[in-house]
C-alpha positions as CSV (number, residue, x, y, z in Angstrom):
1,M,-149.4,-38.1,16.5
2,T,-149.0,-41.2,14.5
3,N,-145.4,-41.6,13.2
4,V,-144.8,-43.5,10.0
5,L,-141.4,-44.7,8.8
6,I,-140.8,-45.5,5.2
7,A,-137.6,-47.6,5.4
8,T,-136.4,-48.6,1.9
9,E,-132.9,-49.7,1.0
10,K,-134.3,-49.7,-2.5
11,P,-136.3,-46.4,-2.5
12,F,-139.8,-45.9,-3.9
13,A,-140.0,-43.7,-6.9
14,P,-140.3,-40.0,-6.1
15,A,-143.9,-40.0,-7.5
16,A,-144.8,-42.8,-5.1
17,V,-143.3,-41.0,-2.1
18,A,-145.1,-37.8,-3.0
19,Q,-148.5,-39.6,-3.2
20,M,-147.8,-41.5,0.0
21,S,-146.8,-38.3,1.8
22,E,-149.9,-36.6,0.6
23,I,-152.1,-39.3,2.1
24,F,-150.4,-39.1,5.4
25,E,-150.5,-35.3,5.5
26,K,-154.2,-35.3,5.1
27,T,-154.6,-37.4,8.2
28,G,-152.0,-35.5,10.2
29,Y,-149.5,-38.3,10.4
30,Q,-145.8,-37.6,10.6
31,V,-143.6,-39.2,7.9
32,Q,-140.0,-40.1,8.1
33,L,-137.9,-41.4,5.2
34,L,-135.0,-43.7,5.5
35,E,-133.7,-44.4,2.0
36,K,-130.7,-46.2,0.7
37,Y,-129.4,-46.9,4.2
38,Q,-126.2,-48.9,4.4
39,Q,-126.2,-50.1,8.0
40,K,-128.8,-52.0,9.9
41,Q,-128.1,-49.7,12.9
42,D,-129.6,-46.9,10.9
43,L,-132.9,-48.8,10.8
44,L,-132.7,-49.8,14.4
45,E,-132.4,-46.1,15.4
46,A,-135.2,-45.0,13.1
47,V,-137.8,-47.5,14.3
48,K,-137.6,-46.4,18.0
49,T,-140.4,-43.9,17.8
50,T,-142.3,-45.5,14.9
51,H,-146.0,-46.5,15.1
52,A,-146.2,-47.8,11.5
53,L,-143.5,-49.1,9.2
54,I,-143.5,-49.5,5.4
55,V,-140.8,-51.6,3.9
56,R,-140.1,-53.3,0.5
57,S,-137.5,-56.1,0.6
58,D,-136.0,-54.7,3.8
59,K,-135.4,-57.3,6.6
60,V,-137.6,-56.8,9.7
61,D,-136.3,-59.4,12.1
62,R,-136.4,-59.9,15.9
63,E,-133.7,-57.2,16.5
64,V,-135.7,-54.6,14.5
65,L,-139.0,-55.6,16.2
66,D,-137.4,-55.4,19.7
67,A,-136.0,-51.9,18.9
68,A,-139.4,-50.7,17.7
69,E,-141.1,-50.3,21.1
70,K,-144.1,-48.3,19.8
71,L,-144.6,-50.2,16.6
72,Q,-148.2,-51.4,15.9
73,L,-148.2,-52.0,12.1
74,I,-145.8,-53.2,9.4
75,V,-146.8,-53.0,5.8
76,R,-144.7,-54.9,3.2
77,A,-145.3,-53.0,0.0
78,G,-145.6,-56.1,-2.2
79,A,-147.1,-59.5,-2.1
80,G,-144.3,-61.6,-0.6
81,Y,-143.6,-61.0,3.1
82,D,-140.9,-63.5,4.0
83,N,-138.5,-60.7,4.8
84,V,-140.7,-59.9,7.9
85,D,-140.6,-62.1,11.0
86,S,-144.4,-62.1,11.1
87,A,-144.6,-64.8,13.8
88,Y,-142.5,-62.8,16.2
89,A,-144.4,-59.7,15.2
90,K,-147.6,-61.4,16.3
91,E,-146.0,-62.3,19.7
92,K,-145.3,-58.6,20.1
93,D,-148.9,-57.7,19.0
94,V,-147.7,-56.0,15.8
95,C,-149.9,-56.4,12.8
96,V,-148.2,-57.3,9.5
97,M,-149.8,-56.6,6.2
98,N,-148.9,-57.0,2.5
99,T,-150.3,-55.3,-0.6
100,P,-151.4,-58.2,-2.7
101,G,-152.0,-57.6,-6.4
102,Q,-150.3,-54.2,-6.6
103,N,-147.1,-55.5,-8.3
104,S,-148.8,-58.4,-10.1
105,N,-148.9,-57.1,-13.6
106,A,-145.3,-56.0,-13.5
107,V,-144.1,-59.4,-12.4
108,A,-146.4,-61.1,-15.0
109,E,-145.0,-59.1,-17.8
110,L,-141.5,-59.9,-16.7
111,A,-142.4,-63.7,-16.6
112,I,-143.6,-63.5,-20.2
113,G,-140.6,-61.4,-21.2
114,L,-138.2,-64.0,-19.7
115,A,-140.1,-66.8,-21.6
116,I,-139.7,-64.9,-24.9
117,Y,-136.0,-64.3,-24.1
118,G,-135.4,-68.0,-23.4
119,L,-137.3,-69.2,-26.5
120,R,-135.4,-66.8,-28.7
121,N,-132.1,-68.2,-27.4
122,F,-131.3,-65.1,-25.4
123,F,-131.3,-63.0,-28.6
124,D,-128.1,-64.5,-29.8
125,G,-129.0,-64.3,-33.4
126,T,-129.9,-68.0,-33.9
127,S,-133.3,-69.4,-34.8
128,G,-135.5,-69.7,-31.8
129,G,-139.2,-70.4,-31.1
130,E,-142.5,-68.6,-30.5
131,L,-145.0,-68.5,-27.7
132,R,-148.0,-69.1,-29.9
133,G,-149.1,-72.7,-29.9
134,R,-147.0,-73.7,-26.9
135,T,-148.4,-74.8,-23.6
136,L,-147.8,-72.6,-20.6
137,G,-147.9,-74.3,-17.2
138,L,-148.7,-72.1,-14.2
139,H,-147.2,-73.5,-11.0
140,G,-149.6,-71.7,-8.6
141,Y,-152.5,-69.4,-9.3
142,G,-152.3,-66.2,-7.3
143,Y,-152.5,-62.6,-8.5
144,V,-149.3,-62.8,-10.6
145,A,-150.3,-66.1,-12.3
146,R,-153.7,-64.7,-13.2
147,N,-152.1,-61.8,-15.0
148,V,-149.6,-64.2,-16.8
149,H,-152.7,-66.2,-17.9
150,R,-154.3,-63.0,-19.3
151,I,-151.2,-62.0,-21.2
152,A,-150.4,-65.5,-22.5
153,R,-153.9,-65.9,-24.0
154,G,-153.1,-62.8,-26.1
155,F,-150.0,-64.6,-27.4
156,G,-152.1,-67.7,-28.4
157,M,-150.7,-70.0,-25.7
158,D,-152.6,-73.0,-24.3
159,V,-152.5,-72.4,-20.5
160,K,-152.8,-75.0,-17.8
161,V,-152.3,-74.7,-14.0
162,F,-151.7,-76.7,-10.9
163,T,-153.0,-75.2,-7.7
164,R,-154.2,-76.6,-4.4
165,F,-155.9,-73.4,-3.2
166,S,-157.4,-71.7,-6.2
167,K,-159.0,-74.5,-8.2
168,A,-162.4,-72.9,-8.3
169,Q,-160.9,-69.6,-9.5
170,A,-158.9,-71.3,-12.2
171,S,-161.8,-73.4,-13.4
172,S,-164.2,-70.4,-13.5
173,E,-161.7,-68.8,-15.9
174,G,-161.8,-71.8,-18.2
175,L,-158.3,-73.1,-17.2
176,E,-157.6,-76.8,-17.1
177,V,-156.3,-77.7,-13.6
178,T,-153.9,-80.7,-13.7
179,K,-154.3,-83.5,-11.1
180,S,-150.7,-83.1,-10.0
181,L,-147.6,-80.9,-10.2
182,E,-145.9,-83.7,-12.0
183,E,-148.6,-83.7,-14.7
184,L,-148.2,-80.0,-15.2
185,Y,-144.5,-80.3,-15.8
186,A,-145.0,-83.2,-18.2
187,V,-147.3,-81.3,-20.5
188,S,-145.9,-77.8,-20.5
189,D,-143.4,-76.2,-22.8
190,V,-143.0,-73.2,-20.5
191,I,-143.3,-73.5,-16.7
192,S,-143.9,-70.3,-14.8
193,I,-143.6,-70.5,-11.1
194,H,-145.9,-68.4,-8.8
195,V,-145.9,-69.8,-5.3
196,P,-144.7,-68.2,-2.0
197,A,-141.5,-69.3,-0.2
198,R,-143.3,-71.0,2.7
199,G,-144.8,-74.3,3.8
200,E,-145.1,-77.0,1.2
201,H,-143.7,-74.8,-1.5
202,I,-140.2,-74.7,-0.1
203,K,-138.0,-76.7,-2.5
204,S,-141.1,-78.0,-4.2
205,V,-139.4,-77.8,-7.6
206,S,-137.4,-81.0,-7.0
207,M,-136.2,-84.1,-8.9
208,P,-139.5,-86.0,-8.4
209,V,-141.2,-83.1,-10.3
210,L,-138.4,-82.1,-12.7
211,K,-137.9,-85.6,-14.1
212,H,-141.3,-85.3,-15.7
213,L,-140.4,-82.1,-17.6
214,K,-141.2,-82.0,-21.3
215,K,-138.3,-82.0,-23.8
216,N,-136.9,-78.5,-24.6
217,A,-138.9,-77.0,-21.8
218,L,-138.2,-73.6,-20.2
219,I,-138.5,-72.9,-16.5
220,V,-139.3,-69.3,-15.5
221,N,-139.1,-68.4,-11.8
222,T,-140.2,-64.9,-10.8
223,A,-141.2,-66.2,-7.3
224,R,-138.5,-66.9,-4.8
225,K,-135.3,-69.0,-5.1
226,E,-136.3,-71.0,-2.0
227,V,-139.0,-72.8,-4.0
228,I,-136.3,-74.4,-6.0
229,H,-134.4,-77.5,-4.8
230,E,-131.2,-76.2,-6.2
231,E,-129.1,-79.4,-5.9
232,D,-131.8,-81.3,-7.8
233,L,-132.1,-78.6,-10.4
234,C,-128.4,-78.7,-11.1
235,E,-128.3,-82.5,-11.2
236,F,-131.3,-82.4,-13.6
237,M,-129.9,-79.8,-15.9
238,T,-126.6,-81.8,-16.1
239,K,-128.6,-84.8,-17.4
240,R,-131.1,-82.8,-19.5
241,K,-129.2,-80.4,-21.7
242,D,-132.3,-79.3,-23.5
243,V,-133.7,-77.5,-20.5
244,K,-133.3,-73.7,-19.7
245,Y,-133.9,-71.9,-16.5
246,L,-134.5,-68.1,-16.2
247,S,-135.1,-66.1,-13.1
248,D,-135.0,-62.6,-11.7
249,I,-133.0,-63.9,-8.7
250,A,-129.8,-65.9,-8.9
251,P,-129.7,-69.2,-7.0
252,D,-127.1,-69.9,-4.3
253,C,-125.4,-72.2,-6.7
254,V,-124.9,-69.5,-9.4
255,D,-121.2,-70.5,-9.8
256,H,-122.3,-73.9,-10.9
257,F,-124.6,-72.4,-13.5
258,Q,-121.8,-70.2,-14.8
259,S,-119.4,-73.1,-15.1
260,E,-121.7,-75.8,-16.4
261,F,-124.8,-74.4,-18.1
262,S,-123.5,-71.7,-20.4
263,G,-126.2,-70.5,-22.8
264,R,-129.0,-72.2,-20.8
265,Y,-129.8,-69.7,-18.1
266,F,-130.4,-66.1,-17.2
267,F,-130.4,-64.3,-13.9
268,S,-131.0,-60.6,-13.5
269,P,-128.5,-58.7,-11.3
270,K,-131.2,-58.2,-8.6
271,K,-134.8,-59.1,-8.2
272,I,-136.7,-56.9,-10.6
273,G,-140.2,-58.3,-10.9
274,A,-141.8,-55.3,-9.2
275,Q,-139.3,-52.7,-10.5
276,T,-141.6,-50.6,-12.7
277,S,-142.8,-47.1,-12.0
278,E,-146.4,-48.2,-12.1
279,A,-146.0,-51.1,-9.6
280,N,-143.9,-48.8,-7.4
281,V,-146.6,-46.3,-7.1
282,N,-149.4,-48.8,-6.8
283,A,-147.7,-50.7,-3.9
284,G,-146.7,-47.5,-2.1
285,V,-150.1,-45.9,-2.3
286,A,-151.8,-49.1,-1.2
287,A,-149.5,-49.4,1.8
288,A,-150.2,-45.8,2.8
289,E,-154.0,-46.3,2.5
290,Q,-153.8,-49.5,4.6
291,I,-152.0,-47.7,7.4
292,V,-154.6,-44.9,7.5
293,G,-157.4,-47.6,7.4
294,F,-155.8,-49.5,10.3
295,F,-155.4,-46.5,12.6
296,E,-158.6,-44.7,11.7
297,N,-161.0,-47.7,11.4
298,N,-159.0,-50.8,12.7
299,D,-159.2,-52.2,9.1
300,R,-157.1,-55.4,9.1
301,T,-158.2,-56.7,5.7
302,F,-154.7,-57.5,4.5
303,Q,-153.2,-58.8,7.8
304,V,-151.0,-61.9,7.2
305,N,-150.1,-62.8,10.8
306,K,-153.6,-63.4,12.3
């Protein structure tokens, strides 16, 4: 019998768990839930007999992989998978998948919401600005950014993008693709960041890019904090008192923001981009279906560690 472990420190919604369990019951898989666990040891014990593992933001490192002697598949319910040591998983012949696109609308709506919040001066009662007529710069053009583009058009924004890997997709949708990241930052009133925390994107938002930023610009980051060069951002915001930064994940230098940049930043208490009921169900159901497809048909469509 195939054993599936759903290990979520931040649990799926009950509706998601019910639909996932129904999918597994139809195929005769055994399901174990490990929710709101406090100790890593709990996860290490639970994975010992697991064939397939579903996680959200839970860390799956070498220690976890070594403990999971029967593990064949890990599905990260969401797009980002930097919480999984996918390279080591490959060494152990464990397939790692994500569920791209399932959380994208939720994150996109948050990005637009943060932009409105920043433009309206954090709803402090003073006169702010509107999205209509402003230029939105998309730093990256994956699933989330495409949804941000869709929503922004409804607000009457002029949308531009810089992407190395999705130029054809962006152009086919009528988007102007800038020649460089620097150009994007120079022409945009609102920058919305949508790149993964890996490779060339790590600390890509750095002084050589930031120094081109348009006056009174807003930076919205619903990606990962690792894409920001935090020292450069702090230095830049010290010089440029017109710039605001909003994110659903606090930087490591949050104390500096609190002491130096009052009224110019917002960070949510925890990462909330995918925290909607709809996204929760979508990602969970997709993860369950991918597990069944893997074991029944060797479907590896969404494998990220090939």
